[in-house]
C-alpha positions, -999 to +999 in steps of 0.1 A: +147+603+796+173+576+812+193+570+779+221+579+762+216+606+727+239+591+700+263+617+697+306+618+679+331+620+698+353+650+674+315+673+677+328+701+700+310+707+732+291+737+721+277+703+690+271+681+715+246+701+738+234+720+704+225+677+692+214+669+725+192+695+723+173+693+685+168+660+706+154+670+732+131+683+709+114+657+689+113+640+729+085+671+730+073+667+696+061+635+714+058+641+743+042+674+752+037+688+719+061+724+705+062+750+684+070+742+648+099+772+644+117+758+677+118+724+664+123+740+631+151+765+646+165+731+663+163+707+637+187+737+610+214+739+633+215+695+637+218+703+603+244+726+600+267+699+628+254+670+605+250+678+568+253+642+552+218+624+549+234+587+558+252+598+591+221+619+601+192+586+591+220+565+616+217+592+641+183+599+639+180+560+636+196+551+669+176+573+686+141+560+676+160+522+683+163+538+724+139+564+724+110+550+699+102+579+688+108+593+650+129+620+641+120+620+607+085+611+613+088+640+639+105+665+611+083+655+584+053+669+597+069+701+612+076+708+575+045+699+562+033+729+590+025+760+589+046+791+609+035+789+650+018+758+644+027+730+680+035+696+661+022+671+683+031+634+682 
C-alpha cells in the first residue's frame, strides 16, 4: 500500500517494526486472510507497546482512515474465532 503507518516517534526501532507488522497483519486479513493465532500474537505485541485504550483507538482510527481497514472489527472477529482458523475480512 502507498501510505504511511501511524507510529509514535518515541518508540524504539523494534517497537516501530512490531507495530507496522501488526498493521500489515490487519491488511493481510482483508486482502488474503491470515491465520488467527499469528494475528493475535501480533496484537498482543501491539498491546505491549500501546497499552492505553485511548492511544490504541487513536492509532487504529488513523490507520482505518488512511487504509480503509478496521483493526477493531478484525481483532473482534479474531477474538470470536477459534485457534487455527483463518481470519478473512
